[in-house]
SERO-4910 file (N, C-alpha, C, O; in steps of 0.05 Angstrom, whole numbers):
BEGIN
 pado doro    nc1    nc2    nc3   cac1   cac2   cac3    cc1    cc2    cc3    oc1    oc2    oc3
  Met    A    780   -616    -73    782   -649    -70    757   -658    -56    744   -646    -39
  Thr    A    751   -681    -66    727   -697    -56    733   -705    -24    754   -714    -16
  Arg    A    711   -699     -8    711   -707     20    716   -738     21    704   -754      7
  His    A    737   -746     40    737   -777     43    718   -785     58    710   -770     76
  Trp    A    708   -809     55    684   -822     68    693   -825     97    717   -825    103
  Thr    A    673   -829    115    677   -833    141    659   -856    152    642   -866    137
  Leu    A    661   -863    176    643   -887    184    611   -876    185    592   -891    184
  Asp    A    609   -852    186    580   -840    187    569   -843    160    545   -841    157
  Asp    A    585   -847    140    573   -846    111    563   -877    104    550   -881     83
  Ile    A    571   -896    121    563   -924    117    534   -926    124    526   -915    145
  Asn    A    518   -938    111    488   -943    113    485   -968    132    477   -989    124
  Trp    A    493   -963    158    492   -985    179    466   -995    181    463  -1019    187
  Gln    A    447   -978    177    416   -987    183    408  -1010    163    388  -1024    167
  Asp    A    424  -1011    140    417  -1031    120    426  -1058    125    419  -1076    109
  Phe    A    441  -1063    146    455  -1088    151    432  -1109    152    410  -1105    163
  Asp    A    441  -1133    140    420  -1155    137    436  -1180    144    451  -1191    128
  Pro    A    430  -1189    171    445  -1213    183    437  -1237    166    453  -1255    166
  Ala    A    417  -1239    153    409  -1263    134    429  -1265    113    432  -1286    101
  Lys    A    442  -1244    108    459  -1245     80    490  -1244     88    508  -1239     72
  Val    A    494  -1250    115    522  -1255    123    532  -1284    117    522  -1304    126
  Asp    A    555  -1283     99    566  -1308     95    589  -1314    118    609  -1299    120
  Pro    A    585  -1336    134    604  -1341    154    635  -1343    145    653  -1335    161
  Glu    A    640  -1353    120    665  -1355    113    678  -1327    107    701  -1322    113
  Ile    A    662  -1312     95    670  -1284     86    675  -1269    111    694  -1252    112
  Leu    A    658  -1273    134    658  -1262    158    687  -1268    173    698  -1250    186
  Arg    A    697  -1293    171    722  -1301    181    744  -1285    170    763  -1275    183
  Ala    A    741  -1283    142    764  -1267    128    763  -1237    135    784  -1224    138
  Val    A    741  -1225    138    737  -1197    144    748  -1191    174    759  -1170    180
  Lys    A    744  -1210    191    753  -1205    220    783  -1202    219    795  -1184    231
  Ala    A    796  -1223    204    826  -1224    204    836  -1195    190    853  -1181    199
  Ala    A    821  -1190    166    831  -1166    154    829  -1140    169    846  -1122    167
  Ala    A    808  -1138    184    804  -1115    205    827  -1110    222    834  -1088    227
  Met    A    840  -1133    231    865  -1134    250    889  -1119    232    902  -1099    239
  Val    A    891  -1131    208    914  -1121    193    913  -1089    184    932  -1073    185
  Glu    A    888  -1084    176    883  -1055    171    890  -1038    196    906  -1020    194
  Phe    A    878  -1044    217    880  -1028    239    907  -1026    252    911  -1009    270
  Asn    A    928  -1043    242    953  -1045    252    973  -1027    236    997  -1029    239
  Ala    A    962  -1009    218    975   -992    202    995   -975    217   1016   -972    205
  Pro    A    991   -964    241   1007   -942    252   1037   -956    258   1057   -941    260
  Asp    A   1040   -982    259   1067   -994    263   1081   -987    234   1104   -977    233
  Tyr    A   1067   -992    212   1080   -988    186   1085   -959    180   1103   -953    165
  Val    A   1069   -942    191   1072   -913    188   1100   -907    205   1118   -893    196
  Thr    A   1100   -915    225   1129   -911    241   1151   -919    224   1169   -903    218
  Tyr    A   1150   -946    215   1174   -957    199   1179   -941    174   1202   -935    168
  Leu    A   1158   -934    159   1162   -917    136   1173   -892    138   1190   -883    123
  Cys    A   1162   -878    159   1174   -852    167   1198   -852    176   1210   -830    174
  Asn    A   1210   -873    187   1236   -876    192   1253   -877    167   1274   -865    165
  Val    A   1243   -893    148   1256   -896    123   1259   -872    107   1278   -867     92
  Phe    A   1240   -856    110   1239   -831     93   1239   -809    113   1222   -791    111
  Ser    A   1255   -809    131   1258   -787    152   1264   -759    142   1257   -739    153
  Asp    A   1278   -759    119   1286   -733    109   1269   -722     86   1275   -702     74
  Arg    A   1246   -736     81   1225   -731     62   1199   -723     72   1180   -740     73
  Pro    A   1196   -696     79   1169   -693     93   1145   -693     72   1121   -697     79
  Asp    A   1152   -690     46   1130   -695     26   1120   -725     28   1096   -731     29
  Ile    A   1138   -743     27   1131   -770     25   1118   -778     55   1099   -794     57
  Lys    A   1130   -765     77   1119   -774    105   1088   -762    105   1071   -774    116
  Glu    A   1084   -742     93   1057   -733     94   1037   -751     79   1014   -753     86
  Thr    A   1048   -764     57   1031   -785     43   1027   -807     60   1005   -818     63
  Ile    A   1050   -817     75   1049   -840     93   1028   -835    114   1011   -853    117
  His    A   1028   -812    129   1010   -807    150    981   -807    141    963   -817    155
  Lys    A    977   -795    115    949   -798    107    939   -825     99    916   -831    101
  Trp    A    960   -843     89    952   -869     82    945   -883    107    925   -897    108
  Gly    A    964   -880    130    959   -895    156    934   -888    166    921   -907    175
  Ala    A    923   -864    167    898   -856    177    874   -870    165    854   -876    178
  Glu    A    878   -873    137    856   -884    124    857   -914    127    836   -927    125
  Glu    A    878   -926    131    881   -955    134    869   -964    164    856   -985    168
  Val    A    874   -947    182    859   -949    208    831   -948    206    817   -965    217
  Gln    A    822   -928    191    792   -924    186    779   -951    173    757   -959    179
  His    A    797   -964    155    787   -990    143    782  -1010    163    763  -1026    161
  Gly    A    801  -1010    184    798  -1029    204    776  -1026    219    762  -1045    225
  Gln    A    772  -1000    227    749   -995    245    721  -1000    231    702  -1008    244
  Ala    A    719   -996    205    694  -1002    189    691  -1032    188    668  -1042    192
  Leu    A    712  -1048    184    709  -1076    182    702  -1087    209    685  -1104    213
  Ala    A    715  -1078    226    713  -1085    256    682  -1082    264    671  -1101    275
  Arg    A    670  -1060    256    644  -1051    265    627  -1072    250    608  -1085    261
  Trp    A    633  -1075    227    611  -1094    213    615  -1122    223    595  -1135    227
  Ala    A    637  -1133    229    645  -1159    241    628  -1160    267    616  -1181    271
  Glu    A    627  -1143    283    614  -1143    309    585  -1142    305    571  -1153    322
  Leu    A    573  -1130    285    546  -1132    277    539  -1161    268    519  -1172    276
  Ala    A    557  -1171    250    551  -1200    241    555  -1219    261    541  -1240    261
  Asp    A    572  -1215    279    576  -1234    303    578  -1220    329    599  -1213    337
  Pro    A    554  -1217    343    553  -1201    368    572  -1212    391    577  -1197    410
  Asp    A    583  -1237    389    598  -1249    408    627  -1241    401    645  -1246    418
  Phe    A    634  -1230    379    661  -1219    371    667  -1194    384    651  -1175    383
  Ser    A    689  -1193    397    701  -1166    407    728  -1163    392    747  -1178    394
  Phe    A    726  -1138    376    748  -1132    359    772  -1124    376    795  -1129    369
  Asp    A    766  -1109    400    787  -1099    419    802  -1122    430    827  -1122    429
  Glu    A    787  -1144    440    802  -1165    454    820  -1182    432    843  -1190    437
  Ala    A    805  -1185    407    818  -1199    387    844  -1186    377    865  -1199    373
  Phe    A    842  -1159    375    865  -1144    364    887  -1143    386    910  -1138    379
  Lys    A    880  -1146    413    901  -1146    433    916  -1174    431    939  -1174    437
  Arg    A    904  -1195    424    915  -1220    420    932  -1221    398    954  -1233    399
  Phe    A    923  -1207    375    939  -1203    352    965  -1190    357    987  -1198    347
  Arg    A    963  -1167    373    989  -1150    377   1007  -1167    393   1031  -1165    389
  Glu    A    996  -1185    413   1015  -1202    431   1029  -1221    414   1050  -1231    423
  Gly    A   1019  -1230    388   1032  -1250    374   1046  -1240    350   1061  -1255    337
  Tyr    A   1043  -1216    345   1055  -1205    317   1062  -1177    323   1048  -1162    337
  Ser    A   1087  -1168    311   1094  -1140    308   1116  -1139    291   1129  -1159    287
  Ile    A   1122  -1115    280   1146  -1112    262   1166  -1094    277   1158  -1080    296
  Pro    A   1190  -1095    270   1208  -1081    281   1208  -1052    274   1206  -1044    251
  Leu    A   1209  -1036    298   1201  -1006    293   1228   -989    294   1227   -965    290
  Asp    A   1249  -1001    298   1275   -987    303   1290   -985    273   1310   -971    271
  Ala    A   1281   -996    255   1294   -999    228   1295   -969    219   1277   -954    223
  Ile    A   1318   -963    206   1318   -936    193   1324   -937    162   1321   -918    146
  Gln    A   1332   -962    157   1336   -965    128   1316   -988    115   1308  -1006    129
  Ser    A   1309   -984     89   1290  -1002     80   1300  -1029     82   1324  -1034     80
  Val    A   1283  -1046     86   1289  -1078     85   1286  -1088     54   1291  -1111     47
  Arg    A   1278  -1069     37   1277  -1077     11   1304  -1070     -5   1305  -1075    -29
  Gly    A   1323  -1060      7   1347  -1055     -4   1353  -1024    -14   1375  -1015    -19
  Ser    A   1326  -1008    -17   1328   -983    -29   1304   -967    -20   1285   -981    -12
  Arg    A   1301   -943    -19   1279   -930    -14   1258   -933    -39   1234   -935    -36
  Gly    A   1270   -932    -64   1253   -939    -86   1239   -968    -87   1218   -973    -98
  Gly    A   1254   -986    -74   1246  -1011    -71   1224  -1013    -51   1205  -1027    -54
  Glu    A   1227   -998    -29   1204   -997     -9   1178   -985    -22   1156   -995    -15
  Leu    A   1178   -965    -39   1153   -958    -52   1143   -975    -73   1119   -973    -79
  Ile    A   1159   -994    -84   1147  -1014   -102   1136  -1034    -87   1115  -1044    -94
  Ala    A   1148  -1042    -65   1134  -1060    -45   1108  -1051    -36   1089  -1067    -34
  Arg    A   1107  -1024    -29   1081  -1014    -22   1060  -1015    -46   1036  -1020    -41
  Cys    A   1069  -1011    -67   1050  -1013    -93   1038  -1043    -96   1016  -1048   -105
  Val    A   1058  -1063    -87   1049  -1090    -91   1027  -1096    -72   1007  -1108    -79
  Val    A   1031  -1085    -45   1011  -1089    -24    984  -1077    -32    963  -1089    -30
  Glu    A    985  -1051    -43    961  -1037    -52    948  -1052    -74    924  -1053    -74
  Ser    A    963  -1063    -91    952  -1082   -114    935  -1104   -103    915  -1112   -114
  Gly    A    946  -1114    -81    934  -1139    -69    909  -1132    -56    888  -1145    -60
  Thr    A    910  -1111    -38    887  -1103    -23    865  -1091    -40    841  -1096    -34
  Ser    A    872  -1076    -62    848  -1065    -79    836  -1086    -92    811  -1084    -95
  Ser    A    850  -1110   -104    838  -1133   -115    819  -1148    -95    796  -1156   -100
  Tyr    A    832  -1150    -73    820  -1168    -50    793  -1155    -43    774  -1169    -41
  Tyr    A    791  -1128    -38    765  -1115    -29    747  -1114    -50    722  -1116    -46
  Thr    A    758  -1111    -74    737  -1113   -100    727  -1143    -99    702  -1147   -100
  Ala    A    741  -1162    -96    730  -1190    -95    713  -1194    -75    694  -1210    -78
  Ile    A    717  -1181    -50    694  -1183    -26    671  -1169    -32    649  -1177    -25
  Lys    A    673  -1146    -47    649  -1129    -56    631  -1148    -75    606  -1149    -71
  Asp    A    643  -1161    -94    630  -1176   -114    620  -1203   -102    602  -1215   -113
  Ala    A    631  -1212    -82    623  -1238    -71    604  -1235    -50    590  -1255    -45
  Thr    A    599  -1214    -37    579  -1214    -17    552  -1202    -22    550  -1183    -36
  Asp    A    532  -1212    -13    505  -1201    -18    496  -1183      6    474  -1171      4
  Glu    A    511  -1180     29    506  -1165     47    510  -1134     41    534  -1127     37
  Pro    A    491  -1116     41    492  -1091     33    514  -1073     44    527  -1057     31
  Val    A    516  -1076     71    533  -1058     86    561  -1066     80    577  -1048     72
  Leu    A    569  -1092     84    595  -1102     75    603  -1096     47    626  -1092     41
  Lys    A    581  -1094     28    589  -1089     -1    598  -1056     -5    615  -1048    -20
  Gln    A    582  -1042     12    588  -1012     12    617  -1010     25    634   -998     12
  Ile    A    623  -1019     46    648  -1015     60    670  -1027     40    689  -1013     36
  Ala    A    667  -1051     29    684  -1062     14    693  -1046    -12    716  -1045    -21
  Ala    A    672  -1034    -23    676  -1016    -46    692   -990    -40    710   -982    -55
  Asn    A    684   -979    -16    699   -957     -7    729   -961     -5    746   -946    -15
  Ile    A    734   -984     10    759   -992     15    778   -998     -8    801   -989    -10
  Ala    A    764  -1014    -27    779  -1020    -53    786   -994    -69    807   -992    -81
  Ala    A    767   -975    -69    775   -950    -81    799   -934    -70    814   -921    -83
  Asp    A    800   -937    -43    820   -923    -28    846   -935    -35    866   -920    -40
  Glu    A    846   -964    -35    872   -978    -39    881   -973    -67    905   -967    -71
  Phe    A    864   -973    -86    872   -964   -114    884   -938   -114    905   -934   -127
  Arg    A    873   -918   -100    885   -892    -99    912   -894    -82    931   -880    -90
  His    A    913   -908    -63    940   -912    -47    962   -923    -66    986   -914    -65
  Tyr    A    953   -943    -85    973   -955   -103    983   -930   -123   1007   -930   -129
  Lys    A    966   -911   -131    972   -891   -148    988   -870   -131   1004   -856   -144
  Leu    A    988   -865   -108   1000   -847    -93   1029   -856    -87   1048   -841    -88
  Phe    A   1032   -882    -80   1060   -894    -77   1074   -896   -104   1098   -892   -105
  Tyr    A   1061   -902   -125   1073   -903   -151   1083   -876   -160   1105   -874   -171
  Asp    A   1068   -857   -156   1075   -827   -160   1098   -819   -146   1115   -804   -156
  Arg    A   1101   -829   -119   1123   -822   -101   1146   -833   -112   1168   -821   -111
  Phe    A   1144   -860   -124   1168   -873   -134   1178   -858   -160   1202   -857   -164
  Asn    A   1161   -847   -175   1171   -836   -199   1181   -809   -193   1197   -799   -209
  Asp    A   1173   -795   -171   1187   -769   -167   1204   -771   -142   1207   -751   -128
  Leu    A   1214   -793   -137   1233   -797   -114   1255   -780   -117   1262   -767    -97
  Gly    A   1267   -777   -139   1290   -760   -142   1318   -777   -134   1339   -765   -129
  Glu    A   1316   -802   -136   1339   -819   -129   1343   -840   -154   1326   -844   -172
  Glu    A   1365   -852   -153   1372   -872   -175   1351   -893   -169   1350   -905   -147
  Pro    A   1334   -898   -191   1312   -918   -186   1324   -944   -189   1344   -946   -203
  Pro    A   1313   -966   -178   1323   -991   -181   1318  -1002   -210   1299   -995   -224
  Ser    A   1335  -1020   -217   1331  -1032   -244   1306  -1046   -247   1294  -1053   -226
  Val    A   1296  -1052   -270   1270  -1070   -274   1279  -1098   -260   1264  -1108   -244
  Phe    A   1300  -1108   -263   1304  -1132   -250   1301  -1131   -219   1289  -1148   -206
  Ala    A   1312  -1110   -208   1310  -1107   -179   1280  -1101   -174   1270  -1111   -154
  Arg    A   1266  -1086   -188   1235  -1083   -183   1222  -1107   -183   1204  -1112   -166
  Ile    A   1229  -1126   -203   1213  -1152   -203   1219  -1168   -179   1202  -1181   -168
  Arg    A   1246  -1166   -170   1256  -1184   -148   1239  -1172   -123   1228  -1188   -109
  Val    A   1237  -1147   -118   1225  -1135    -97   1194  -1143    -96   1182  -1153    -76
  Ala    A   1181  -1139   -122   1155  -1148   -126   1149  -1178   -117   1132  -1183   -101
  Leu    A   1164  -1196   -127   1161  -1224   -122   1167  -1229    -93   1154  -1246    -81
  Gly    A   1186  -1218    -81   1192  -1218    -54   1168  -1212    -35   1160  -1226    -17
  Arg    A   1157  -1189    -43   1132  -1180    -27   1109  -1199    -30   1096  -1205    -10
  Ile    A   1104  -1208    -53   1084  -1226    -60   1089  -1251    -40   1071  -1260    -25
  Ser    A   1116  -1264    -39   1118  -1286    -26   1111  -1283      4   1107  -1302     18
  Glu    A   1110  -1257     13   1108  -1254     43   1077  -1253     53   1071  -1246     75
  Ala    A   1059  -1260     31   1030  -1261     35   1024  -1282     52   1002  -1282     63
  Asp    A   1042  -1303     57   1036  -1325     73   1053  -1324    103   1057  -1343    118
  Asp    A   1061  -1300    108   1076  -1296    131   1060  -1298    156   1037  -1306    156
  Asp    A   1072  -1290    178   1056  -1289    207   1035  -1269    210   1017  -1272    227
  Glu    A   1038  -1247    194   1018  -1228    200    989  -1237    192    971  -1232    209
  Leu    A    982  -1248    171    956  -1256    163    951  -1282    179    929  -1284    190
  Ala    A    968  -1299    182    961  -1325    198    953  -1314    227    931  -1320    237
  Cys    A    971  -1300    238    964  -1291    268    939  -1277    271    925  -1280    292
  Ala    A    932  -1260    249    909  -1243    250    884  -1262    248    863  -1259    261
  Tyr    A    887  -1283    230    860  -1301    229    860  -1316    254    838  -1320    264
  Tyr    A    881  -1324    264    881  -1337    293    870  -1323    312    854  -1333    328
  Ala    A    876  -1298    314    866  -1281    337    837  -1275    335    822  -1272    354
  Ala    A    831  -1272    310    802  -1266    304    780  -1290    305    756  -1286    310
  Asn    A    792  -1314    301    775  -1335    297    775  -1360    314    764  -1381    308
  Thr    A    791  -1356    337    797  -1377    355    788  -1369    383    787  -1345    387
  Pro    A    782  -1388    402    772  -1378    428    794  -1358    442    818  -1360    437
  Ala    A    784  -1342    459    804  -1324    472    819  -1336    492    838  -1324    502
  Asp    A    811  -1360    502    822  -1371    525    846  -1386    519    858  -1398    536
  Gly    A    856  -1385    491    881  -1398    484    879  -1428    484    899  -1442    484
  Ser    A    854  -1439    483    850  -1469    482    861  -1480    456    870  -1503    455
  Val    A    860  -1466    434    870  -1472    409    899  -1461    405    902  -1437    403
  Pro    A    920  -1478    403    946  -1467    398    951  -1456    373    938  -1463    353
  Tyr    A    970  -1436    371    976  -1422    345    994  -1440    330   1014  -1450    340
  Glu    A    986  -1444    303   1006  -1459    287   1005  -1442    260    983  -1441    248
  Arg    A   1028  -1428    252   1029  -1412    232   1020  -1424    205   1005  -1412    190
  Glu    A   1030  -1446    199   1023  -1456    172    994  -1464    170    981  -1461    149
  Leu    A    983  -1473    193    955  -1484    193    935  -1456    189    917  -1456    174
  Phe    A    941  -1435    204    923  -1413    203    929  -1395    177    911  -1381    168
  Ala    A    953  -1396    166    959  -1384    143    940  -1399    120    927  -1385    103
  Lys    A    940  -1424    120    921  -1440    101    892  -1432    105    877  -1429     86
  Ala    A    884  -1429    131    859  -1422    137    848  -1396    125    826  -1393    115
  Tyr    A    868  -1376    127    860  -1349    117    862  -1351     86    846  -1340     72
  Glu    A    882  -1365     76    882  -1369     49    859  -1381     33    851  -1375     10
  Lys    A    850  -1399     48    829  -1416     38    801  -1396     34    784  -1399     16
  Arg    A    799  -1379     52    776  -1360     52    780  -1339     32    762  -1332     17
  Ala    A    803  -1329     30    811  -1307     13    810  -1314    -16    796  -1300    -32
  Leu    A    825  -1338    -26    827  -1347    -53    802  -1350    -64    797  -1342    -86
  Gly    A    781  -1362    -47    755  -1368    -57    738  -1347    -64    717  -1352    -75
  Leu    A    744  -1322    -59    732  -1299    -64    737  -1288    -95    720  -1275   -108
  Tyr    A    761  -1294   -105    771  -1283   -129    756  -1296   -153    748  -1319   -154
  Arg    A    754  -1279   -171    748  -1287   -198    769  -1282   -220    791  -1271   -214
  Arg    A    765  -1288   -242    787  -1284   -261    797  -1255   -265    821  -1248   -266
  Gln    A    776  -1237   -266    780  -1210   -269    794  -1196   -246    806  -1175   -250
  His    A    793  -1208   -223    804  -1196   -200    835  -1204   -199    852  -1189   -190
  Val    A    840  -1227   -209    868  -1236   -212    882  -1224   -235    906  -1218   -234
  Glu    A    867  -1220   -256    882  -1204   -278    887  -1175   -273    905  -1163   -284
  Arg    A    869  -1162   -254    874  -1137   -247    898  -1135   -227    914  -1116   -229
  Leu    A    901  -1153   -210    922  -1155   -192    949  -1156   -209    968  -1141   -206
  Ile    A    948  -1177   -226    976  -1182   -240    981  -1156   -257   1004  -1149   -258
  Ser    A    961  -1142   -270    968  -1119   -283    980  -1098   -266   1001  -1087   -274
  Met    A    970  -1091   -244    978  -1072   -228   1007  -1078   -216   1024  -1061   -213
  Val    A   1011  -1103   -210   1039  -1112   -200   1062  -1110   -222   1086  -1103   -217
  Ala    A   1051  -1118   -248   1068  -1113   -268   1077  -1088   -275   1100  -1083   -283
  Lys    A   1056  -1068   -272   1064  -1038   -279   1084  -1027   -257   1102  -1011   -264
  Ala    A   1080  -1036   -231   1097  -1030   -210   1126  -1039   -213   1145  -1026   -205
  Ala    A   1127  -1062   -227   1152  -1077   -232   1166  -1064   -254   1191  -1068   -256
  Gly    A   1154  -1049   -269   1167  -1036   -292   1161  -1052   -321   1176  -1049   -340
  Leu    A   1140  -1068   -320   1135  -1085   -340   1110  -1072   -354   1095  -1056   -343
  Lys    A   1105  -1082   -382   1080  -1075   -393   1056  -1091   -387   1053  -1114   -397
  Pro    A   1038  -1080   -372   1018  -1098   -363   1000  -1112   -385    988  -1133   -380
  Gln    A    999  -1098   -410    979  -1108   -430    995  -1123   -450    984  -1132   -470
  Gly    A   1020  -1126   -447   1039  -1140   -467   1033  -1170   -467   1022  -1181   -448
  Met    A   1042  -1183   -490   1036  -1212   -491   1050  -1228   -469   1038  -1249   -463
  Pro    A   1072  -1221   -457   1085  -1239   -437   1070  -1237   -409   1071  -1256   -393
  Met    A   1057  -1212   -405   1041  -1209   -378   1014  -1222   -383   1001  -1230   -364
  Arg    A   1005  -1224   -408    977  -1238   -411    983  -1267   -406    967  -1281   -395
  Ala    A   1008  -1275   -416   1011  -1304   -409   1014  -1310   -378   1005  -1330   -368
  Val    A   1028  -1289   -364   1032  -1293   -338   1005  -1295   -324   1000  -1312   -307
  Ser    A    990  -1276   -331    962  -1273   -318    944  -1297   -324    927  -1303   -307
  Ala    A    947  -1311   -346    932  -1334   -350    943  -1358   -333    927  -1374   -322
  Leu    A    971  -1360   -330    982  -1379   -314    973  -1376   -284    965  -1394   -269
  Ala    A    977  -1353   -278    967  -1343   -249    941  -1351   -242    936  -1363   -220
  Trp    A    923  -1346   -260    892  -1354   -256    892  -1385   -254    878  -1395   -236
  Arg    A    906  -1400   -271    905  -1431   -272    917  -1440   -243    905  -1457   -230
  Tyr    A    939  -1428   -233    950  -1433   -209    930  -1427   -186    927  -1442   -167
  Trp    A    917  -1404   -189    898  -1394   -168    873  -1415   -164    864  -1421   -141
  Arg    A    865  -1425   -187    845  -1445   -185    853  -1471   -173    839  -1484   -158
  Phe    A    878  -1478   -182    889  -1502   -168    891  -1501   -138    883  -1518   -123
  Arg    A    903  -1479   -133    909  -1473   -100    882  -1475    -88    878  -1492    -70
  Asn    A    863  -1459    -96    837  -1458    -85    824  -1485    -85    810  -1490    -66
  Trp    A    828  -1502   -104    816  -1530   -104    829  -1548    -83    816  -1564    -70
  Arg    A    858  -1542    -80    870  -1557    -60    860  -1551    -31    853  -1568    -15
  Leu    A    859  -1524    -28    852  -1515     -4    820  -1520      6    813  -1526     28
  Ser    A    806  -1518    -15    776  -1522    -11    768  -1549      1    747  -1552     14
  Ser    A    788  -1569     -2    780  -1594     14    797  -1598     40    796  -1619     52
  Ala    A    810  -1578     46    827  -1581     69    809  -1573     96    793  -1555     94
  Ala    A    813  -1587    118    797  -1583    142    811  -1560    158    821  -1565    180
  Val    A    811  -1537    147    820  -1511    160    798  -1489    163    803  -1467    172
***
């Protein structure tokens, strides 16, 4: 097996402060929080798959790599903004957001549904970090984003394979679509909003937290990074996880509509003072 990259493999000496985009920096700070928070999801997923050591092994490996993603993004953010303290910001994030760790059954209705939901998440992160890689001119962030995007695509395949060899009655296509759509709708939940708030507002709490405001602030920075090929890749990966034909005529139509909506939403947010 190819050795997984480490922080020492990043060419930190190539960092170019003149090529840091402050809007991308804001998004990266928030992303670092979410990635580094993976241990909570490891606990939850291992509870759900408590009798499946093979899947738990996958989950632990996934979690370790997600934490490393957070560390890499945090180190870059501190280079780009010497006044930024990831540790302090992450503490604020944890004070404002957490997931229930005592659940022993999937909130998706089935263990198969849980794996589909993970595929949807990895679809989003793979396309997102690819978009960051293509949008930034800063060489160190470009390398980090490329590494993370490749990891997230591999994670998607891992969870998809686990779904296919689960050995349990699989959810129907309708149920898979419902799970996928449900997970997509959670993209504007408290996690990203709270992460953006903790990473990009004064530590003294002088700016109050408003979920809708900071969800839009994060979305504004994130949506602006995407190009059509990133959205098409995202739709294709989600469609496959949902049991649909990614290259079929219906999904091509969905992809085209999604891109039109993406552009409209980005246009609306681009003029918002967030």
